[in-house]
DRENMARDREN-684294 format. One line per 8 residues: their letters; for each residue x, y, z of N, C-alpha, C, O, CB. Coordinates in steps of 0.001 Angstrom, whole numbers. Glycine has a CB too. Example, Ala and Ser with C-alpha at 12.3 -4.5 7.8 and 13.67 -1.06 7.14 Angstrom:
<nodes>
as = 13190/-5690/7800/12300/-4500/7800/13200/-3300/7800/14236/-3319/8465/11308/-4473/9046; 12850/-2250/7080/13670/-1060/7140/12900/30/7870/13409/1138/8039/14084/-598/5725
</nodes>
This chain:
<nodes>
xxxxxxxx = 164438/115248/86281/164987/116564/86424/164073/117468/87219/164534/118381/87904/165258/117152/85086; 162791/117219/87132/161844/118047/87880/162074/117924/89382/161963/118913/90107/160404/117655/87536; 162392/116726/89853/162636/116542/91283/163845/117355/91730/163835/117971/92796/162846/115055/91608; 164865/117348/90915/166080/118076/91232/165798/119575/91259/166331/120259/92132/167188/117749/90218; 165004/120115/90365/164664/121531/90309/163787/121924/91504/163965/122995/92084/163947/121858/88984; 162856/121064/91859/161995/121335/93012/162823/121386/94284/162628/122269/95119/160890/120267/93135; 163724/120468/94434/164598/120436/95609/165449/121691/95662/165654/122266/96731/165494/119184/95594; 165945/122115/94506/166761/123324/94448/165947/124559/94834/166446/125425/95553/167351/123498/93045
xxxxxxxx = 164709/124650/94368/163847/125789/94695/163560/125821/96191/163592/126881/96815/162526/125723/93898; 163280/124655/96760/162999/124583/98213/164240/124979/98995/164139/125707/99982/162536/123148/98629; 165400/124517/98575/166640/124859/99255/166915/126356/99181/167327/126959/100171/167805/124082/98655; 166692/126956/98025/166907/128395/97853/165920/129177/98716/166298/130169/99339/166761/128799/96362; 164659/128744/98761/163647/129435/99571/163993/129335/101052/163858/130304/101800/162242/128843/99311; 164436/128161/101461/164802/127983/102871/166014/128840/103214/166066/129457/104278/165095/126496/103178; 166972/128876/102324/168161/129693/102562/167801/131167/102602/168352/131924/103402/169216/129439/101484; 166880/131576/101743/166481/132983/101711/165758/133356/102998/165968/134438/103548/165582/133267/100492
xxxxxxxx = 164890/132435/103481/164174/132756/104731/165154/132790/105894/164999/133597/106811/163046/131721/105009; 166167/131917/105865/167181/131944/106930/168028/133200/106800/168491/133755/107797/168081/130679/106876; 168229/133649/105551/169029/134845/105349/168274/136073/105832/168897/137024/106304/169411/134997/103873; 166925/136080/105726/166128/137204/106195/166021/137227/107716/165777/138275/108314/164742/137152/105580; 166206/136069/108333/166136/136005/109793/167376/136654/110382/168487/136447/109895/165999/134540/110285; 167178/137449/111447/168287/138139/112085/168198/137959/113587/167206/137448/114106/168294/139632/111715; 169219/138373/114263/169231/138388/115721/169061/139830/116168/169733/140731/115665/170550/137763/116295; 168160/140041/117116/167953/141378/117679/168322/141329/119150/168043/140356/119850/166473/141864/117485
xxxxxxxx = 168955/142400/119602/169297/142509/121019/168829/143880/121487/169183/144897/120891/170847/142311/121267; 168030/143910/122555/167513/145176/123065/168545/145827/123970/169537/145203/124347/166187/144964/123823; 168305/147085/124316/169240/147804/125189/169232/147208/126599/170178/147408/127361/168882/149308/125243; 168175/146482/126948/168123/145850/128282/168816/144499/128286/168993/143898/129345/166671/145682/128740; 169223/143999/127075/169971/142748/127003/169156/141561/126543/169707/140469/126410/170551/142444/128323; 167864/141724/126294/167038/140617/125825/167362/140339/124362/167480/141262/123556/165526/140931/126007; 167506/139038/124022/167888/138665/122669/166761/137912/121988/166066/137101/122601/169161/137818/122682; 166597/138202/120704/165648/137493/119840/166482/136848/118745/167017/137547/117884/164529/138464/119240
xxxxxxxx = 166601/135522/118766/167431/134784/117798/166581/134372/116598/165413/134011/116741/168077/133528/118462; 167184/134432/115425/166538/134020/114166/165151/134639/114030/164180/133943/113733/166434/132484/114092; 165064/135919/114243/163784/136628/114170/163643/137273/112812/164606/137787/112242/163668/137688/115287; 162427/137239/112304/162172/137936/111049/161157/139035/111324/160224/138841/112104/161660/136956/109939; 161335/140187/110688/160467/141342/110903/159175/141108/110124/159197/140975/108900/161166/142681/110459; 158056/141057/110835/156746/140862/110189/156189/142174/109699/155648/142268/108597/155753/140205/111152; 156330/143198/110542/155741/144483/110166/156451/145574/110964/156913/145355/112084/154186/144505/110428; 156522/146764/110347/157107/147937/110992/155959/148883/111312/155201/149267/110421/158196/148633/110079
xxxxxxxx = 155827/149261/112589/154777/150186/113025/155422/151503/113425/156647/151630/113418/153949/149590/114211; 154595/152482/113774/155110/153821/114094/156001/153809/115331/156945/154594/115419/153954/154793/114305; 155711/152924/116292/156461/152950/117542/157359/151740/117749/158043/151657/118769/155518/153056/118682; 157377/150783/116792/158224/149605/116965/158074/148641/115821/157427/148937/114817/157903/148908/118260; 158688/147468/115985/158610/146436/114960/157990/145185/115578/158158/144903/116764/160020/146129/114360; 157276/144450/114743/156709/143171/115167/157583/142102/114546/157777/142073/113330/155187/143013/114740; 158120/141205/115400/159024/140167/114916/158451/138795/115226/157719/138606/116198/160422/140322/115543; 158809/137838/114366/158399/136440/114552/159636/135632/114861/160652/135728/114173/157662/135876/113289
xxxxxxxx = 159535/134843/115895/160621/133934/116262/160046/132537/116431/158842/132321/116293/161341/134402/117567; 160919/131607/116730/160475/130246/116978/159565/130206/118206/158679/129356/118296/161683/129309/117165; 159778/131115/119143/158990/131178/120382/157666/131901/120224/156823/131817/121117/159786/131852/121454; 157449/132608/119124/156189/133307/118931/156394/134681/118309/157440/134977/117730/155461/133441/120249; 155364/135509/118447/155385/136853/117874/155552/137847/119022/154899/137729/120059/154077/137148/117048; 156435/138830/118822/156700/139840/119842/156766/141205/119191/157068/141348/118006/158009/139537/120601; 156470/142207/120012/156632/143580/119535/157787/144188/120310/157826/144143/121540/155311/144427/119712; 158728/144757/119566/159881/145412/120175/159774/146891/119831/159736/147259/118656/161251/144790/119673
xxxxxxxx = 159726/147725/120838/159595/149171/120627/160943/149758/120230/161998/149270/120638/159055/149872/121904; 160885/150808/119429/162116/151446/118961/162937/151972/120131/164164/152024/120054/161794/152586/117991; 162273/152361/121205/163013/152864/122369/163812/151750/123030/164727/152031/123805/162052/153495/123388; 163483/150472/122736/164213/149337/123304/165374/148894/122406/166249/148145/122838/163260/148164/123534; 165374/149360/121163/166425/148952/120225/167611/149907/120316/167443/151079/120654/165881/148907/118777; 168807/149408/120016/169969/150300/119986/169829/151322/118853/169051/151112/117922/171277/149485/119815; 170557/152394/118928/170439/153491/117957/170867/153077/116550/170471/153721/115578/171274/154678/118412; 171664/152021/116420/172097/151615/115085/170986/150915/114300/171189/150560/113139/173303/150699/115192
xxxxxxxx = 169819/150712/114909/168694/150082/114225/167792/151128/113571/166572/150965/113545/167885/149229/115207; 168379/152189/113047/167604/153251/112412/167183/152883/110995/166524/153680/110327/168405/154538/112390; 167536/151731/110536/167172/151292/109191/165666/151113/109030/165165/150995/107912/167878/149993/108862; 164932/151094/110175/163474/150931/110112/162773/152282/109976/161543/152341/110005/162962/150197/111366; 163524/153352/109831/163009/154708/109618/162122/155163/110777/160982/155586/110590/162223/154774/108308; 162679/155062/111959/161956/155489/113171/161807/157000/113174/162794/157719/113023/162692/155018/114458; 160575/157494/113345/160286/158921/113397/159610/159209/114734/158456/158830/114934/159384/159372/112190; 160313/159874/115655/159724/160139/116973/158434/160957/116895/157564/160799/117752/160728/160865/117845
xxxxxxxx = 158287/161824/115895/157072/162632/115771/155867/161742/115469/154772/161992/115973/157239/163699/114666; 156061/160700/114646/154960/159789/114351/154706/158835/115515/153573/158414/115747/155253/158996/113078; 155752/158505/116231/155626/157535/117323/155030/158159/118586/154478/157448/119425/156989/156933/117645; 155138/159501/118727/154676/160157/119961/153194/159912/120251/152866/159532/121375/154928/161651/119873; 152275/160112/119286/150864/159843/119605/150607/158374/119966/149812/158072/120855/149984/160235/118424; 151287/157480/119269/151125/156060/119568/151678/155760/120961/151089/155003/121733/151835/155186/118499; 152834/156378/121264/153461/156197/122579/152549/156709/123679/152379/156051/124705/154819/156917/122640; 151948/157909/123466/151035/158467/124470/149829/157560/124662/149373/157342/125784/150576/159878/124061
xxxxxxxx = 149319/157033/123550/148187/156110/123641/148548/154866/124433/147773/154396/125266/147709/155717/122249; 149763/154328/124156/150221/153150/124885/150418/153476/126364/150065/152674/127229/151528/152617/124278; 150981/154655/126658/151160/155060/128066/149811/155236/128752/149659/154882/129920/151973/156373/128157; 148821/155788/128026/147483/155966/128596/146861/154608/128920/146260/154418/129977/146573/156756/127620; 147019/153673/127991/146483/152325/128224/147184/151684/129414/146548/151039/130247/146647/151438/126962; 148504/151867/129487/149254/151319/130619/148804/151947/131933/148637/151248/132931/150757/151538/130421; 148607/153265/131936/148148/153961/133140/146768/153476/133550/146506/153227/134727/148127/155477/132913; 145877/153344/132550/144526/152855/132863/144577/151432/133395/143808/151079/134290/143623/152919/131619
xxxxxxxx = 145465/150616/132861/145601/149237/133348/146094/149230/134791/145615/148452/135616/146571/148432/132449; 147067/150116/135092/147560/150201/136475/146472/150686/137413/146300/150145/138505/148773/151134/136560; 145734/151707/136989/144650/152219/137833/143584/151155/138043/143042/151024/139140/144023/153478/137208; 143284/150400/137004/142300/149325/137132/142818/148257/138093/142060/147726/138906/141984/148700/135747; 144095/147950/138000/144686/146969/138925/144614/147477/140361/144324/146707/141276/146154/146669/138540; 144881/148792/140570/144781/149358/141923/143341/149281/142432/143095/148939/143588/145275/150827/141937; 142390/149607/141545/140975/149525/141946/140599/148098/142322/139920/147863/143321/140059/150029/140813; 141045/147164/141517/140737/145767/141816/141387/145327/143125/140778/144602/143912/141200/144864/140669
xxxxxxxx = 142627/145767/143357/143309/145421/144616/142569/146048/145804/142386/145403/146836/144796/145902/144589; 142144/147310/145651/141370/147954/146719/140069/147213/146970/139668/147023/148118/141078/149417/146366; 139416/146799/145906/138154/146061/146043/138385/144722/146740/137593/144307/147587/137507/145834/144659; 139487/144047/146372/139808/142775/147046/140085/143000/148524/139630/142228/149368/141026/142099/146382; 140851/144085/148849/141127/144388/150263/139841/144717/151005/139640/144272/152135/142120/145562/150386; 138968/145499/150370/137702/145870/150994/136833/144633/151227/136201/144493/152274/136953/146895/150122; 136811/143739/150238/136049/142502/150372/136634/141629/151483/135897/141030/152266/136033/141732/149040; 137964/141565/151542/138618/140786/152606/138315/141393/153971/138028/140668/154924/140150/140724/152378
xxxxxxxx = 138379/142728/154070/138048/143394/155335/136606/143115/155732/136309/142917/156910/138279/144909/155225; 135706/143100/154745/134301/142797/155021/134162/141366/155531/133417/141103/156475/133438/143003/153756; 134880/140453/154904/134826/139054/155356/135379/138918/156773/134813/138204/157600/135614/138142/154391; 136486/139604/157049/137080/139539/158390/136119/140139/159421/135942/139590/160508/138444/140286/158424; 135498/141277/159065/134543/141899/159981/133352/140983/160223/132875/140873/161352/134066/143249/159428; 132870/140325/159174/131745/139398/159332/132149/138218/160206/131370/137765/161044/131251/138898/157956; 133369/137723/160011/133849/136612/160831/133983/137055/162289/133618/136313/163202/135205/136084/160298; 134509/138272/162509/134612/138800/163870/133236/138952/164495/133047/138637/165669/135342/140147/163874
xxxxxxxx = 132265/139438/163706/130904/139599/164214/130315/138233/164572/129696/138073/165624/130012/140319/163171; 130512/137244/163681/130018/135895/163964/130665/135334/165225/130002/134693/166041/130286/134961/162772; 131973/135581/165379/132684/135107/166555/132134/135777/167815/131965/135126/168846/134192/135375/166417; 131855/137088/167728/131302/137819/168879/129917/137302/169237/129600/137108/170411/131236/139327/168583; 129096/137080/168216/127748/136552/168460/127848/135168/169095/127108/134859/170029/126926/136487/167138; 128745/134345/168602/128925/133008/169162/129342/133094/170627/128821/132364/171469/129971/132219/168355; 130279/133984/170927/130704/134154/172317/129571/134658/173187/129429/134226/174331/131882/135112/172400; 128758/135567/172660/127617/136084/173407/126619/134975/173702/126119/134868/174822/126937/137216/172634
xxxxxxxx = 126327/134154/172704/125390/133045/172896/125934/132067/173926/125194/131592/174787/125121/132320/171562; 127224/131767/173843/127834/130849/174807/127759/131434/176215/127442/130722/177167/129303/130554/174425; 128050/132733/176351/127980/133369/177669/126559/133317/178220/126358/133044/179403/128463/134827/177591; 125579/133578/177364/124187/133531/177814/123833/132116/178249/123195/131923/179284/123228/134009/176696; 124241/131132/177469/123938/129748/177831/124625/129334/179123/124048/128603/179927/124350/128812/176710; 125861/129802/179327/126580/129475/180558/125867/130087/181761/125860/129503/182844/128040/129974/180486; 125278/131241/181573/124569/131895/182683/123169/131319/182837/122729/131073/183960/124491/133420/182457; 122464/131100/181744/121055/130704/181791/120889/129235/182163/119985/128900/182928/120389/130973/180448
xxxxxxxx = 121732/128357/181644/121551/126924/181893/121567/126610/183391/120717/125844/183845/122644/126118/181179; 122483/127159/184172/122397/126881/185616/121160/127520/186267/120669/127021/187279/123660/127385/186317; 120662/128608/185699/119502/129268/186298/118191/128532/186025/117258/128612/186824/119401/130683/185783; 118116/127818/184903/116871/127123/184543/116465/126134/185623/115305/126142/186035/117027/126394/183202; 117366/125283/186099/116946/124385/187173/116551/125140/188442/115626/124745/189151/118058/123402/187488; 117259/126218/188712/116916/126992/189914/115524/127587/189769/114737/127586/190716/117955/128115/190166; 115228/128090/188586/113912/128689/188359/112827/127622/188482/111739/127894/188989/113850/129368/186967; 113119/126421/188023/112131/125343/188091/112068/124735/189485/110994/124312/189912/112454/124260/187066
xxxxxxxx = 113182/124676/190207/113245/124011/191506/112758/124907/192636/112111/124431/193569/114660/123560/191789; 113058/126176/192564/112711/127087/193672/111220/127031/194005/110900/126869/195182/113108/128530/193319; 110290/127153/193064/108873/127067/193442/108508/125711/194053/107688/125637/194968/107997/127326/192225; 109120/124646/193543/108842/123315/194088/109325/123222/195531/108613/122709/196395/109513/122222/193228; 110526/123714/195789/111094/123679/197142/110264/124539/198086/109982/124140/199216/112562/124161/197133; 109874/125724/197613/109055/126596/198468/107703/125953/198779/107226/126037/199911/108841/127964/197791; 107097/125327/197811/105818/124649/198044/105996/123511/199041/105153/123310/199915/105234/124111/196719; 107093/122766/198912/107367/121674/199850/107556/122219/201258/107048/121640/202219/108615/120879/199415
xxxxxxxx = 108279/123324/201391/108472/123931/202725/107144/124378/203320/106897/124186/204510/109436/125132/202641; 106286/124977/202490/104976/125413/202992/104152/124215/203470/103480/124298/204498/104205/126185/201895; 104198/123119/202741/103471/121916/203174/104019/121390/204493/103269/121001/205388/103553/120819/202099; 105367/121387/204592/105986/120913/205836/105621/121821/207007/105344/121338/208105/107515/120840/205683; 105621/123143/206774/105240/124073/207852/103783/123883/208254/103470/123904/209444/105474/125529/207416; 102899/123702/207300/101475/123470/207631/101308/122173/208431/100552/122106/209400/100615/123407/206333; 102055/121129/207982/101967/119855/208699/102493/120005/210123/101922/119447/211060/102753/118757/207953; 103576/120755/210286/104130/120975/211624/103154/121771/212486/102940/121440/213652/105483/121709/211537
xxxxxxxx = 102566/122814/211916/101585/123607/212677/100366/122758/213054/99826/122900/214151/101137/124841/211857; 99938/121884/212152/98803/121008/212459/99151/120051/213600/98347/119830/214505/98382/120213/211207; 100366/119485/213543/100803/118580/214615/100881/119322/215940/100484/118788/216975/102171/117953/214278; 101400/120574/215913/101487/121353/217152/100099/121672/217688/99857/121585/218892/102272/122652/216919; 99199/122036/216801/97839/122342/217245/97181/121101/217823/96498/121190/218844/96998/122899/216084; 97366/119961/217204/96803/118718/217700/97407/118366/219055/96713/117915/219967/97037/117585/216697; 98727/118584/219163/99393/118303/220442/98874/119238/221519/98680/118823/222662/100925/118441/220308; 98650/120490/221168/98115/121453/222138/96701/121034/222564/96337/121131/223735/98100/122892/221534
xxxxxxxx = 95952/120589/221632/94571/120204/221918/94549/119002/222864/93701/118935/223753/93811/119879/220606; 95447/118077/222688/95489/116888/223538/96054/117217/224910/95635/116609/225895/96321/115789/222879; 96968/118136/225014/97563/118470/226305/96720/119466/227078/97125/119831/228182/98955/119025/226111; 95606/119924/226601/94657/120842/227216/95289/122195/227534/95093/122777/228601/94092/120231/228479; 96034/122650/226579/96575/124000/226739/96785/124632/225363/96953/123937/224362/97911/123971/227540; 96771/125958/225338/97039/126714/224115/98348/127443/224345/98532/128137/225346/95863/127717/223757; 99242/127270/223402/100541/127951/223510/100530/129142/222565/100215/129008/221382/101735/126980/223177; 100874/130295/223093/100947/131521/222285/102433/131814/222054/103217/131943/222995/100212/132750/223000
xxxxxxxx = 102792/131915/220768/104189/132153/220394/104356/133567/219876/103430/134153/219315/104655/131140/219334; 105559/134113/220074/105831/135443/219494/106268/135268/218035/106252/134151/217519/106938/136210/220320; 106656/136353/217370/106998/136320/215942/108255/135512/215649/108429/135039/214526/107179/137727/215427; 109127/135344/216621/110341/134564/216395/110127/133082/216692/111037/132282/216470/111476/135104/217251; 108951/132694/217186/108653/131290/217454/108888/130872/218890/108766/129688/219206/109466/130433/216563; 109225/131812/219782/109443/131490/221183/108086/131498/221918/107164/132232/221563/110443/132504/221835; 108010/130659/222943/106782/130558/223729/106595/131826/224535/107442/132196/225348/106813/129325/224657; 105483/132479/224300/105204/133728/225001/104354/133455/226253/104644/133985/227326/104482/134728/224058
xxxxxxxx = 103306/132628/226115/102485/132234/227270/101680/130995/226937/101557/130615/225773/101543/133380/227697; 101153/130391/227925/100347/129182/227779/98998/129420/228439/98919/129944/229551/101063/127942/228400; 97928/129023/227733/96573/129187/228274/95997/127768/228447/95894/127003/227488/95653/130092/227313; 95626/127444/229687/95071/126112/229972/93568/126133/229746/92919/127165/229920/95396/125666/231431; 93009/124969/229350/91554/124867/229229/91144/123480/229715/91966/122563/229740/91076/125118/227745; 89900/123324/230093/89412/122079/230702/88691/121248/229646/88568/121631/228483/88462/122378/231905; 88207/120057/230122/87469/119157/229239/86170/119785/228830/85695/119534/227722/87214/117813/229910; 85583/120579/229662/84332/121252/229343/84571/122315/228269/83741/122488/227377/83716/121887/230613
xxxx = 85684/123016/228346/86020/124024/227321/86296/123358/225962/86114/123950/224898/87259/124854/227767; 86718/122167/226051/87091/121441/224863/85868/121100/224027/85974/121042/222801/87846/120185/225231; 84741/120876/224625/83542/120465/223934/82836/121639/223274/81950/121430/222446/82611/119773/224887; 83182/122788/223596/82533/123949/222986/82938/124069/221607/82501/124987/220913/82835/125208/223705
</nodes>
């Protein structure tokens, strides 16, 4: 008999909990099925459903739900506090969004600066690399030309000495006059 009584008690308890569960529908159309009221607060009710725990504000409930003894005078300070928290949350979100935008702008500016520096370095290398060989080659070429000119002048002087005449050239290299000398002049 004890088993039968225990089963009956469990069945009655289950039926009572199902009887306490209700369906709530907000003015926006959201439905809470088989919800039981956990607690009544100044600005709303806390309900438990199969999906979890939710708070439904009295302003979201239809007017026929006055059985919870909603008092707007008591709910006003709580409502203002909730609105203040909501406002602070929005302001914090705006600050965070501004900070993210500022950080992104900083990253973009840094990337642009890096890109500009890279382009500057490339431009310098494009200009300098061709100049390096010229800077290194020009003195070598000039030295080679000077050696060739000295060798040519030496050959001309030797040729003049053998032909027994001195050739006087003007600044452009044209023959201006020739001075002859003898074998006796040569020995001096």
